[in-house]
C-alpha positions in Angstrom: 174.2 86.2 122.8 170.6 85.1 122.8 168.0 86.8 124.9 165.1 85.6 126.9 162.0 87.3 125.6 158.3 87.4 126.6 155.6 87.2 123.9 152.9 89.8 123.7 149.6 89.7 122.0 149.9 90.7 118.3 147.6 93.3 116.9 144.7 92.0 114.8 145.6 90.7 111.4 145.4 93.4 108.6 144.5 92.8 105.0 148.1 92.5 104.0 149.9 90.3 106.5 153.6 90.4 106.3 155.9 87.8 107.8 159.0 89.4 109.2 162.3 88.4 110.8 163.6 90.5 113.6 167.4 90.6 114.2 168.2 92.6 117.3 171.8 93.5 118.0 173.9 96.3 119.4 177.4 94.9 119.8 178.5 91.3 120.4 178.1 90.5 124.1 175.2 92.8 124.6 171.9 91.0 125.1 169.1 91.4 122.5 166.4 93.7 123.7 163.2 92.5 125.2 160.1 93.5 123.3 157.4 92.4 125.6 155.7 95.8 125.8 155.3 96.1 122.0 152.6 94.9 119.6 154.8 92.1 118.3 155.3 88.5 119.1 158.7 86.7 119.4 158.2 83.0 118.7 161.7 81.6 119.2 165.4 82.0 118.6 167.2 80.6 115.6 169.5 77.7 116.2 173.2 78.0 115.3 172.7 75.8 112.2 169.7 77.9 111.1 171.8 81.0 111.6 174.7 79.6 109.6 172.3 78.7 106.8 170.7 82.1 106.9 174.0 83.9 106.6 175.9 81.7 104.2 173.3 80.1 101.9 170.6 82.7 101.6 167.1 82.7 102.9 164.3 81.2 100.7 166.5 82.4 97.8 165.5 86.0 98.2 167.7 87.5 100.9 170.6 86.7 103.2 171.1 88.9 106.3 173.9 89.1 108.7 174.9 91.0 111.8 178.5 91.3 112.9 180.0 93.4 115.6 179.3 97.0 114.7 177.8 96.2 111.3 174.7 95.1 109.6 175.2 93.5 106.2 172.6 92.6 103.6 173.6 90.5 100.6 171.9 89.8 97.4 171.4 86.1 97.3 172.2 84.7 93.9 171.9 80.9 93.8 175.6 80.6 93.8 178.6 82.4 95.3 179.9 85.0 95.6 177.2 87.2 97.1 177.3 90.9 96.4 177.1 93.3 99.3 174.1 95.7 99.1 174.1 97.5 102.4 176.5 98.4 105.2 175.7 100.5 108.2 177.8 101.0 111.3 175.5 100.2 114.1 175.8 102.6 116.9 175.4 101.6 120.6 172.0 103.4 120.7 170.6 101.6 117.6 169.1 98.2 116.8 168.4 96.4 113.6 165.2 95.0 112.1 165.0 92.8 109.1 161.4 92.8 107.7 160.4 90.6 104.9 157.1 91.2 103.0 155.3 87.9 102.3 153.2 89.4 99.6 156.2 90.8 97.6 155.0 94.4 98.2 157.3 96.5 96.0 156.3 99.6 97.9 157.3 98.1 101.3 160.1 100.6 101.9 158.0 103.5 100.9 155.3 102.3 103.2 157.7 102.1 106.1 159.2 105.5 105.5 155.8 107.1 105.2 154.5 105.4 108.4 157.7 105.9 110.5 159.6 108.9 109.1 161.0 110.1 112.4 162.0 106.7 113.7 164.2 105.2 111.0 167.8 106.2 110.7 168.8 103.7 107.9 166.7 101.7 105.5 167.8 99.2 102.9 165.4 97.2 100.7 166.0 94.3 98.3 162.7 93.6 96.6 160.3 92.8 99.4 162.9 92.5 102.1 164.0 95.5 104.2 166.7 96.2 106.8 165.8 98.9 109.1 168.0 100.6 111.7 166.4 102.7 114.4 167.1 104.2 117.8 166.9 101.6 120.6 165.7 103.8 123.4 162.5 102.5 125.0 160.5 105.4 123.8 161.9 105.1 120.2 161.3 101.4 120.1 157.7 101.8 121.3 157.1 104.5 118.7 158.7 102.5 116.0 156.5 99.4 116.6 153.4 101.5 117.0 154.0 103.1 113.5 154.7 99.8 111.7 151.8 99.2 109.4 151.8 95.4 109.6 151.6 92.6 112.2 154.9 91.0 112.8 156.2 87.6 113.7 159.6 88.2 115.1 162.6 85.8 115.4 165.5 86.7 117.6 168.9 85.8 116.2 171.7 84.7 118.5 175.0 86.1 117.4 177.6 84.6 119.7 178.1 81.3 117.8 177.9 82.8 114.3 181.1 82.5 112.3 181.9 85.1 109.6 181.4 83.7 106.1 184.5 84.1 104.0 182.5 85.5 101.1 181.8 88.7 103.0 184.3 91.6 102.6 183.1 93.5 105.6 184.0 92.2 109.1 183.9 93.3 112.7 187.4 94.8 112.2 188.8 96.9 109.4 191.7 94.6 108.8 190.4 93.5 105.4 189.4 97.0 104.2 191.7 98.9 101.8 194.6 100.6 103.4 193.8 104.3 103.7 195.7 106.6 101.3 197.4 109.5 103.1 196.9 111.8 100.1 193.2 111.1 100.1 193.0 111.7 103.8 194.7 115.1 103.4 192.4 116.1 100.6 189.3 115.3 102.6 190.5 117.9 105.2 190.6 120.5 102.4 186.8 120.3 101.9 185.4 123.6 103.1 181.7 124.0 104.2 181.9 127.8 103.7 182.9 127.3 100.0 180.0 124.9 99.6 177.6 127.4 101.0 178.9 130.2 98.8 178.5 128.1 95.6 175.1 126.9 96.6 174.0 130.4 97.6 174.8 131.5 94.1 173.0 128.6 92.5 169.8 129.3 94.5 169.9 133.0 93.7 168.9 132.2 90.1 165.2 132.7 89.8 165.0 129.2 88.3 167.3 126.6 86.8 164.6 124.9 84.8 166.1 123.2 81.8 164.0 125.2 79.4 164.4 128.6 81.0 166.4 131.3 79.3 168.5 134.3 80.0 169.7 134.8 83.5 168.3 131.4 84.6 169.6 127.9 83.6 172.0 129.2 80.9 173.5 131.6 83.5 173.7 128.8 86.0 175.6 126.6 83.5 178.0 129.5 82.8 178.6 129.8 86.5 179.4 126.1 86.9 181.7 126.3 83.8 183.5 129.2 85.4 184.1 127.3 88.7 185.4 124.3 86.8 187.7 126.4 84.6 189.0 128.7 87.4 190.1 125.6 89.4 192.1 124.2 86.5 189.7 121.7 85.0 189.3 121.4 81.2 185.7 122.8 81.0 183.3 122.5 78.2 179.6 122.7 77.3 177.6 120.0 75.6 174.4 120.7 73.7 172.0 117.8 73.7 168.6 119.0 72.8 167.1 122.2 71.2 165.5 124.5 73.8 167.4 123.0 76.8 170.4 124.4 78.7 173.7 122.7 78.2 175.4 119.9 80.1 178.6 121.3 81.8 181.7 119.0 81.8 185.0 119.5 83.7 187.9 117.1 83.2 190.9 116.3 85.3 192.9 114.3 82.7 194.5 111.1 83.9 198.3 111.0 84.2 199.0 107.4 83.1 195.8 106.0 81.6 193.5 108.9 80.7 191.3 106.7 78.5 189.8 105.3 81.7 187.2 107.7 83.0 185.5 108.0 86.5 182.4 110.2 86.2 180.9 112.1 89.1 177.6 113.7 88.2 174.8 115.8 89.5 172.0 117.7 87.7 171.9 121.5 88.1 168.4 121.9 86.6 165.4 122.1 88.9 161.7 122.5 88.8 158.5 123.3 90.6 155.6 120.8 91.1 154.4 121.6 87.6 157.0 120.0 85.3 156.9 122.4 82.4 156.7 125.7 84.4 159.9 127.3 83.3 159.3 130.7 84.8 158.1 129.9 88.4 160.5 130.5 91.2 162.5 127.3 91.7 165.6 127.6 93.9 166.4 123.9 94.0 168.8 124.0 96.9 168.5 120.3 97.7 167.2 119.1 94.3 169.8 119.2 93.0 171.8 122.2 94.0 173.2 120.0 96.7 174.7 117.5 94.3 175.9 120.3 92.0 177.7 122.0 95.0 179.4 118.6 95.6 180.8 118.9 92.0 182.0 122.4 92.4 183.7 121.7 95.7 185.4 118.6 94.2 186.6 120.9 91.4 188.1 123.3 93.9 189.8 120.7 96.0 191.1 118.4 93.3 191.9 121.2 90.8 194.1 122.9 93.4 195.7 119.7 94.7 198.1 119.3 91.7 198.3 115.6 92.2 198.9 112.9 89.5 195.7 110.8 89.2 196.2 107.8 86.9 192.7 107.8 85.4 190.6 110.8 84.2 188.1 112.2 86.7 185.2 113.9 84.9 182.7 116.1 86.7 179.4 116.5 84.8 176.6 118.8 85.7 173.6 117.6 83.7 170.6 119.4 82.5 167.2 117.9 81.5 167.2 115.5 84.4 163.8 116.6 85.6 162.2 116.2 82.2 163.4 112.6 81.7 167.2 112.3 82.1 167.6 113.9 78.7 171.1 115.4 79.2 172.6 112.3 80.8 170.8 109.9 78.4 172.4 111.7 75.4 175.8 111.8 77.1 175.8 108.1 78.2 174.8 106.9 74.8 177.6 109.1 73.3 180.1 107.5 75.6 178.9 104.1 74.7 178.9 104.7 70.9 182.5 106.1 71.2 183.7 103.1 73.2 184.8 105.2 76.2 186.0 103.1 79.1 183.8 104.5 81.9 185.2 102.8 85.0 182.2 104.0 87.1 179.6 106.7 87.2 178.4 108.1 90.6 175.5 110.6 90.8 174.9 112.9 93.8 171.2 113.9 93.9 169.5 115.4 96.9 172.2 115.2 99.5 171.2 118.2 101.6 168.3 117.4 103.8 168.2 115.7 107.2 165.0 114.9 109.0 164.5 116.8 112.4 166.2 115.1 115.3 168.3 112.9 113.0 172.0 113.1 112.2 173.3 113.6 108.7 173.3 110.2 106.9 174.0 109.1 103.3 172.5 106.3 101.3 173.4 104.3 98.2 170.4 103.8 95.9 169.5 100.2 95.2 167.6 100.6 92.0 169.2 101.2 88.6 172.6 100.8 90.2 175.4 98.3 90.2 175.7 96.1 93.3 179.4 95.5 92.9 180.0 99.2 92.7 177.8 99.8 95.7 179.8 97.2 97.6 183.1 99.0 96.7 181.8 102.4 97.6 180.5 101.2 101.0 183.9 99.9 101.8 185.6 103.2 100.7 183.2 105.3 102.7 183.5 103.2 105.8 187.3 103.4 105.4 187.6 107.2 105.2 184.4 108.3 106.9 183.7 105.7 109.6 181.4 108.0 111.5 179.1 108.7 108.6 175.9 106.5 108.8 175.5 104.7 105.4 172.6 102.7 104.1 170.6 102.3 100.9 167.5 103.8 99.5 165.0 102.4 97.1 164.5 105.7 95.2 165.5 105.8 91.6 165.6 107.6 88.4 168.5 110.1 88.6 171.2 110.5 85.9 173.1 107.3 87.0 170.3 105.3 85.4 171.3 106.6 81.9 174.7 105.0 82.4 173.3 101.9 84.0 171.1 101.4 81.0 174.2 101.5 78.7 175.9 98.8 80.8 178.2 101.0 82.8 178.8 100.5 86.5 176.6 103.2 88.2 175.8 104.4 91.7 173.7 107.1 93.3 174.4 109.1 96.5 171.2 110.3 98.1 170.1 111.4 101.6 168.3 108.9 103.7 164.7 108.8 102.4 165.4 111.2 99.4 162.3 112.9 98.0 160.0 111.0 100.4 161.2 113.0 103.4 162.1 116.5 102.1 158.9 118.6 102.5 160.1 121.2 100.0 160.7 118.7 97.2 159.9 120.6 93.9 158.7 123.6 95.9 159.7 127.2 96.0 160.7 126.6 99.6 163.7 124.4 98.6 166.1 126.9 100.1 169.3 126.8 102.1 168.0 128.7 105.1 165.2 126.3 106.3 164.7 123.6 108.9 166.4 120.4 108.0 168.7 121.7 105.3 172.2 120.5 106.0 175.4 122.0 104.6 177.1 119.4 106.8 175.6 116.5 104.8 176.7 118.1 101.6 180.2 118.5 103.1 180.3 114.8 104.1 179.0 113.7 100.7 181.7 115.7 99.0 184.3 113.9 101.1 182.7 110.6 100.2 182.7 111.5 96.5 186.4 112.6 96.6 187.5 109.4 98.4 185.4 107.3 96.0 186.6 109.1 92.8 190.3 109.0 93.7 190.1 105.3 94.8 188.3 104.3 91.6 190.8 106.4 89.6 193.5 104.1 91.0 195.4 106.8 93.0 198.2 104.9 94.7 
């Protein structure tokens, strides 16, 4: 349904002018919001033929964007079909969607938006210089959002009523074409325990530091603790030395029952740091970076290790060291997997999944850099199937351990909180603790559920 909108006077042109498209939707049948009171200018509505072209053929060969009832979808527009899904977010009734396209190919477009509007954006996905933004649609929030945008905007309203769903998309307004939920997975998700997550994370943050080059009762002791958790829950646990002077990688295997040569890897890095990279004696609790991801691994070990189920492929949990210094632990391990010809089905990293901005709900993102689009597509479908109330978007952050596997040609993905390091004020600080404003055990709990559902589905659990 198209809306009638009134133009307003745009703010004066800035040095970097960005041409944007605005797609406004809540649910089909609900009128697109008027923006007459904002510093934006709506020029016209797209015709049905333009809409179809936009959704099915890509837009100027850089991005194709679609809105369906309850979803916003962004696809990566190769010149030919099929498109690969990059972003899925279940749009709530109190949210609206903006698609902004930077005319000057500003690679920092997403970072600029997040810096300018940190409290107004609930989901952000960027493909190059194009960003999809989801934010609250209350009048006050809309006004604040438009006031914080750093660019002028030319906005185009998109009518949705006449838009047919292109067959190439795997996400629709209903869940009919999503994978059928597995009852075993559903039961295991109920076994995830936030108290256990807290207990493990409390132990991790009690170490003075987990800096990769620390000694004694620091990173080596943390590695021993993770190894103990893996082993006590029935995993085949081992250490891996990768570089002199660094604490070990810790590996926990749940061997596959029918095809153990196929391996699904879930990773996190247990090392942490202060703002000074090589300070291996400063207090660095690392609750969020990346105690949160490591807590996901330990809770997965507890739930899956005690489940006593037959999983066709091997699920391998790896807590890496040396991430902060340059992905050293994962680089060594990924290259070893490649040289040995190991069939890694997918590698999923959880890094910084424990912070939620004030006045926002816990939300998860899939990183768009150094990750595999097809895997992101599949993970989005899995998460929407098993955790439909979890807001899911993408983040333009990079450079966690999944990149080491991506560089070796393996399918790789990264779970991260919305905004990642750009929003956590205690990033690489001694204040990265559990008991602080914004730290969310609930988000770690939800990420653990997402990781379990993803790992078991990828490991071909029937």
